[in-house]
Kinemage of the C-alpha trace (Angstrom):
@kinemage 1
@onewidth
@group {chain A} dominant
@subgroup {mainchain}
@vectorlist {calphas} color= white
{ca met a 1} P 0.088 0.584 0.398
{ca arg a 2} L 1.506 3.244 -1.097
{ca lys a 3} L 1.346 6.183 1.630
{ca lys a 4} L -0.210 9.322 0.657
{ca ile a 5} L 1.348 12.305 0.106
{ca pro a 6} L 0.020 15.875 1.471
{ca val a 7} L -0.251 18.076 -1.135
{ca thr a 8} L -0.879 21.367 -1.208
{ca val a 9} L -2.590 23.440 -3.924
{ca gly a 10} L -0.532 26.389 -4.604
{ca ser a 11} L -2.035 29.626 -5.990
{ca thr a 12} L -1.196 31.204 -9.383
{ca asn a 13} L 2.020 32.784 -7.500
{ca val a 14} L 5.223 30.773 -6.542
{ca tyr a 15} L 6.649 33.652 -4.502
{ca ala a 16} L 2.792 34.670 -3.009
{ca asp a 17} L 3.120 30.494 -2.254
{ca leu a 18} L 6.415 30.927 -0.397
{ca gly a 19} L 5.802 34.378 1.288
{ca tyr a 20} L 8.267 36.258 -0.104
{ca asp a 21} L 7.764 40.546 0.993
{ca lys a 22} L 6.085 42.372 -2.230
{ca pro a 23} L 5.406 38.174 -4.754
{ca asp a 24} L 3.853 40.220 -7.364
{ca glu a 25} L 7.058 42.495 -8.144
{ca ala a 26} L 9.143 38.588 -7.605
{ca leu a 27} L 6.808 37.468 -10.386
{ca ala a 28} L 6.897 40.236 -12.728
{ca lys a 29} L 11.010 40.024 -12.758
{ca ala a 30} L 10.777 36.495 -13.180
{ca gln a 31} L 8.072 37.079 -16.577
{ca leu a 32} L 11.035 39.998 -17.691
{ca ala a 33} L 14.165 38.317 -17.272
{ca ala a 34} L 12.733 34.621 -18.609
{ca arg a 35} L 11.736 36.838 -21.629
{ca ile a 36} L 15.114 38.321 -22.131
{ca gly a 37} L 16.161 35.174 -21.604
{ca glu a 38} L 13.828 33.752 -24.358
{ca ile a 39} L 14.992 36.794 -26.737
{ca leu a 40} L 18.799 36.067 -26.081
{ca glu a 41} L 18.386 32.364 -26.879
{ca ile a 42} L 16.276 32.930 -30.321
{ca arg a 43} L 19.298 35.472 -31.488
{ca lys a 44} L 21.989 33.014 -30.376
{ca leu a 45} L 23.336 36.068 -28.346
{ca thr a 46} L 26.620 35.132 -25.916
{ca gln a 47} L 26.070 35.937 -23.069
{ca ser a 48} L 29.077 38.323 -23.899
{ca ala a 49} L 28.311 39.943 -26.562
{ca ala a 50} L 24.354 40.125 -24.711
{ca ala a 51} L 25.964 42.423 -21.717
{ca glu a 52} L 27.553 44.098 -24.608
{ca leu a 53} L 24.414 45.313 -26.733
{ca leu a 54} L 22.502 45.604 -23.239
{ca gly a 55} L 24.896 47.642 -21.342
{ca ile a 56} L 26.373 45.459 -18.736
{ca asp a 57} L 28.782 43.621 -16.724
{ca gln a 58} L 28.519 39.256 -17.956
{ca pro a 59} L 28.116 38.274 -14.905
{ca lys a 60} L 24.923 40.233 -14.298
{ca ile a 61} L 24.010 39.076 -17.345
{ca ser a 62} L 24.504 35.205 -16.417
{ca ala a 63} L 22.388 36.402 -12.685
{ca leu a 64} L 19.376 37.399 -15.055
{ca ile a 65} L 19.742 34.260 -16.932
{ca arg a 66} L 19.346 32.265 -13.996
{ca gly a 67} L 16.742 34.419 -11.850
{ca arg a 68} L 19.068 36.293 -9.789
{ca leu a 69} L 16.932 39.133 -9.938
{ca arg a 70} L 17.862 41.281 -6.684
{ca gly a 71} L 19.948 43.870 -8.679
{ca phe a 72} L 17.292 44.288 -11.320
{ca ser a 73} L 14.304 47.433 -11.001
{ca tyr a 74} L 11.589 47.017 -13.285
{ca glu a 75} L 12.594 50.455 -14.670
{ca arg a 76} L 16.234 48.225 -15.842
{ca leu a 77} L 14.362 45.701 -17.360
{ca leu a 78} L 12.077 46.977 -19.565
{ca lys a 79} L 14.463 48.667 -20.749
{ca phe a 80} L 16.662 45.432 -22.092
{ca leu a 81} L 13.622 44.401 -24.085
{ca thr a 82} L 13.256 48.140 -25.691
{ca asp a 83} L 17.337 47.313 -26.165
{ca leu a 84} L 16.655 44.327 -27.463
{ca gly a 85} L 13.970 45.732 -29.917
{ca cys a 86} L 10.399 44.878 -28.700
{ca asp a 87} L 7.689 47.158 -28.089
{ca val a 88} L 6.594 46.779 -24.958
{ca glu a 89} L 3.494 48.263 -23.124
{ca ile a 90} L 1.879 49.122 -20.509
{ca val a 91} L -2.072 49.154 -19.678
{ca val a 92} L -3.796 50.106 -16.892
{ca thr a 93} L -6.929 48.160 -16.686
{ca arg a 94} L -9.951 48.216 -14.314
{ca pro a 95} L -9.912 48.590 -10.475
{ca lys a 96} L -9.489 45.992 -8.033
{ca thr a 97} L -12.795 43.965 -7.134
{ca arg a 98} L -14.330 44.253 -3.974
{ca gln a 99} L -12.887 40.591 -3.301
{ca arg a 100} L -9.368 41.538 -3.721
{ca ser a 101} L -7.485 44.119 -1.741
{ca arg a 102} L -4.576 45.539 -3.730
{ca gly a 103} L -4.964 44.905 -7.248
{ca glu a 104} L -1.761 42.819 -9.271
{ca val a 105} L 1.179 42.794 -11.686
{ca leu a 106} L 0.154 40.723 -15.034
{ca val a 107} L 3.041 40.947 -17.262
{ca lys a 108} L 1.448 39.029 -20.680
{ca val a 109} L 3.068 38.240 -23.781
{ca ala a 110} L 2.120 38.575 -26.764
């Protein structure tokens, strides 16, 4: 007989589930960084070439690709996307509903 393992259903934000201080910000930054990584991979850029293009050093590219995002602000990640030729569109939508006390940040890739 197999032992049952307890399972906890998470939310759509793993950072909230793990108790991060600013989970919405952490998730949005991770999504932006993932998109940057995808673009670098599609373009087959080395970390050195990407660093030169984005005006940072290679270790920072390595940190970005590995999801170590403490040194990266939203603004910086958005600048990297525009430097890579992406259009970034920021849309402010409807006010929060009564069920939620705060609004949320969503990153969508078109």
